[in-house]
C-alpha positions in Angstrom: 33.1 7.2 -5.3 29.8 8.7 -7.2 29.0 12.3 -6.4 25.4 11.5 -7.3 25.0 9.0 -4.4 27.4 10.1 -1.5 28.0 13.4 0.3 30.9 15.3 1.8 30.4 17.5 4.6 33.1 20.1 5.2 32.9 21.4 8.7 33.8 25.2 8.8 33.1 25.6 12.5 30.9 23.6 15.2 27.9 25.4 13.6 28.4 26.2 9.9 29.3 23.4 7.1 28.7 23.1 3.2 27.0 20.2 1.6 28.5 18.9 -1.5 26.6 16.1 -3.3 23.4 14.6 -3.7 20.7 13.1 -5.9 20.7 15.0 -9.1 17.8 14.3 -11.7 19.3 12.0 -14.5 21.1 13.9 -17.3 21.2 17.3 -15.4 25.0 17.4 -16.0 24.9 16.0 -19.4 27.1 12.9 -18.3 30.1 15.5 -18.2 33.6 13.7 -17.1 35.3 15.5 -14.6 32.6 17.5 -13.3 31.6 17.5 -9.4 28.2 18.4 -8.1 28.4 21.5 -5.6 25.4 22.3 -3.3 25.2 25.0 -0.8 22.1 25.3 1.8 19.7 27.7 0.6 21.7 28.6 -2.6 22.7 31.8 -0.5 24.8 31.2 2.7 24.6 34.3 5.0 27.1 35.2 7.7 24.3 37.1 9.3 22.9 33.8 10.6 26.0 33.3 12.5 27.6 35.9 14.5 31.0 34.2 14.6 31.3 34.7 10.9 30.6 38.4 10.5 32.9 40.4 8.2 33.6 37.1 6.3 32.4 36.8 2.4 31.0 33.4 3.5 29.8 32.7 0.1 33.2 32.4 -1.8 35.0 31.0 1.5 32.5 28.0 1.5 32.9 27.5 -2.0 36.7 27.7 -2.0 36.8 25.4 0.9 34.5 22.8 -0.6 36.6 22.9 -3.9 40.0 22.4 -2.1 38.5 19.3 -0.3 37.2 17.6 -3.3 40.6 18.4 -5.2 42.5 16.6 -2.4 40.5 13.7 -3.1 39.9 13.8 -6.7 42.7 15.6 -8.6 41.2 15.3 -12.0 38.2 17.3 -11.1 38.4 21.0 -12.5 34.6 21.8 -12.8 32.0 22.1 -10.3 28.5 22.5 -10.6 25.5 23.4 -8.8 21.8 22.3 -9.1 19.9 25.4 -7.9 16.3 26.9 -7.3 15.2 30.0 -8.8 13.3 31.6 -6.2 12.2 34.8 -7.9 11.3 33.6 -11.3 7.3 32.8 -10.9 7.0 36.2 -8.7 8.7 38.0 -11.7 6.7 36.4 -14.4 3.3 36.6 -12.9 3.8 40.4 -12.1 5.0 40.6 -15.7 2.0 38.7 -17.1 -0.7 40.6 -14.8 0.7 43.9 -15.9 1.1 43.2 -19.6 -2.5 41.7 -19.6 -3.9 45.0 -18.3 -1.9 47.1 -20.5 -2.8 45.1 -23.6 -6.5 45.9 -22.7 -5.6 49.7 -22.7 -6.5 51.8 -25.9 -3.2 54.0 -25.8 -0.4 51.4 -25.7 3.1 52.3 -25.9 5.4 49.6 -27.5 8.9 49.1 -26.3 10.4 45.9 -27.3 13.5 46.9 -25.3 11.8 47.8 -22.0 11.9 45.0 -19.5 10.2 46.6 -16.4 6.7 45.2 -17.2 5.1 48.2 -15.7 4.8 51.0 -18.3 5.3 49.6 -21.7 3.4 46.9 -23.5 5.2 43.9 -24.9 4.0 40.6 -26.1 6.2 38.5 -24.2 4.8 35.2 -25.8 6.0 34.2 -29.4 3.3 33.7 -32.1 3.8 30.0 -32.1 4.0 29.8 -28.3 0.7 31.7 -28.1 -1.1 29.2 -30.6 0.0 26.2 -28.9 -1.0 27.6 -25.6 -4.5 28.8 -26.6 -5.2 25.2 -28.3 -3.8 23.2 -25.1 -5.7 25.4 -22.6 -9.0 25.1 -24.0 -10.2 22.3 -21.5 -8.7 24.1 -18.4 -9.0 27.6 -18.3 -10.0 30.9 -20.4 -8.8 34.6 -20.3 -9.2 37.8 -22.7 -5.6 37.2 -24.2 -2.9 34.5 -24.2 -1.1 36.2 -21.1 -4.1 36.1 -18.9 -4.4 32.4 -19.9 -1.0 31.6 -18.8 -1.4 33.5 -15.6 -4.5 31.4 -14.9 -2.7 28.5 -15.5 0.3 29.0 -13.5 -1.8 30.1 -10.4 -4.3 27.2 -10.6 -5.1 25.3 -7.4 -2.6 22.4 -6.9 -0.6 23.3 -10.1 -3.2 21.4 -12.2 -1.2 22.2 -15.3 1.6 19.9 -14.2 -0.9 16.8 -14.6 -1.6 17.3 -18.3 1.0 16.2 -20.9 -0.5 18.5 -23.6 -0.1 21.6 -21.5 3.4 20.6 -20.2 4.3 20.4 -23.9 2.7 23.9 -24.6 4.1 25.5 -21.6 7.8 24.1 -21.8 8.8 26.6 -24.6 8.0 29.7 -23.2 8.6 29.1 -19.6 12.1 27.9 -20.5 12.7 30.9 -22.6 11.4 33.3 -20.2 13.3 31.8 -17.5 16.7 32.0 -19.5 15.4 35.7 -20.1 14.9 36.3 -16.2 18.4 34.9 -15.4 20.6 36.3 -17.9 18.9 39.8 -18.7 16.7 40.9 -15.9 18.6 43.2 -13.6 18.7 45.3 -10.5 21.0 48.2 -10.2 23.2 46.2 -12.9 23.2 42.9 -11.2 21.0 39.6 -11.6 17.5 40.2 -10.3 17.4 36.7 -9.0 19.0 36.2 -5.5 20.7 32.9 -6.1 21.8 33.6 -9.6 23.7 37.0 -7.9 25.2 35.0 -5.4 26.9 32.3 -7.5 27.6 35.1 -10.2 29.6 37.3 -7.8 31.3 34.4 -6.8 32.7 33.6 -10.2 30.1 31.1 -11.6 28.6 30.9 -15.0 24.9 30.0 -16.0 25.3 26.7 -17.8 22.0 25.4 -18.3 18.1 25.2 -17.1 16.4 22.2 -16.4 12.5 21.4 -17.0 10.7 20.0 -14.2 13.7 19.4 -12.2 11.9 20.2 -8.9 8.1 19.2 -8.9 7.6 19.8 -5.1 5.2 22.3 -4.1 7.8 24.9 -3.5 9.6 24.3 -6.6 6.5 24.8 -8.7 5.5 27.8 -6.6 8.9 29.6 -7.0 10.1 28.4 -10.5 7.4 26.4 -12.2 9.7 23.4 -11.3 12.6 24.7 -13.3 16.1 24.4 -11.7 19.6 26.0 -13.0 23.0 24.7 -13.1 25.8 27.2 -12.2 29.4 26.0 -13.1 32.5 27.0 -11.5 35.5 26.6 -13.7 38.8 26.5 -11.8 40.8 28.6 -14.2 37.8 31.1 -14.8 36.5 31.9 -11.4 38.3 35.1 -10.6 37.8 36.5 -14.0 34.1 35.9 -13.9 33.8 37.2 -10.6 35.6 40.6 -11.7 33.6 41.1 -15.0 30.3 40.6 -13.1 31.4 42.8 -10.2 32.6 45.4 -12.5 30.3 45.5 -15.3 27.3 43.2 -14.6 28.7 40.6 -17.3 27.0 37.4 -17.2 28.9 34.2 -18.5 26.7 31.6 -20.0 26.7 28.4 -22.5 25.9 28.5 -26.0 23.0 26.1 -25.2 21.1 28.8 -22.9 22.1 31.9 -24.5 19.8 30.4 -27.6 16.8 31.0 -25.5 17.1 34.8 -25.3 17.4 37.9 -27.8 20.6 39.9 -27.8 20.4 43.3 -25.8 21.2 46.5 -27.4 24.3 46.5 -25.2 25.3 43.0 -24.9 25.8 41.9 -21.0 25.7 38.2 -21.6 29.0 36.4 -22.6 28.6 33.0 -24.5 31.2 30.4 -24.1 
């Protein structure tokens, strides 16, 4: 059986089910052996949609149910991965770009590289080499008072015109991937991941494994996350430990491949494996 072509439906009740499977972009899982795709509808199942499931931790219940079913058929599988959307990324980034662009024009700018709110302190969220590549590639497409305004204009262009230019895609990939990693691993709300789908998987014992460039070029995917999708990985022997450390201290476990995109925080909250 190929998990990339087949689907398994695990019935929980007459009106609730989990979908495991599907068609994943080539190379998303790096050809890893002993790894099964795990997909949940909308990323964050809610018991509120089904009165008969009130009071149940539906997310963890569904995940464990799916894992049990897959293990029954394929005993060698010990790692499960999702290909998930990042619904809050573009909203966060565009808000950040707009506020920082305005602040950069002010005469009295307070600099604080540790600040991540994007509302009070100025920070140049683009690296110097990213800024140069962006400005060079965007000359024919848009203009702006600064690089952050240019990036904002490109990302909000009609019909996502930036995706039709190989030159722009090449220039935008480094900053968008780096800032996406920052958003997933470091941007918090009340000590937990700001992104709702990330918070769902992390609280259920997953780690953030990998982000995938242009994995979803649909209108919704480009609008929500600039086409980037993320793999959350569940390792059977680590699920409970990861869920506990995230719940108690907000620790996010990730891979060394993903952690290279972000700068360490003053008080590390990201564990690299």
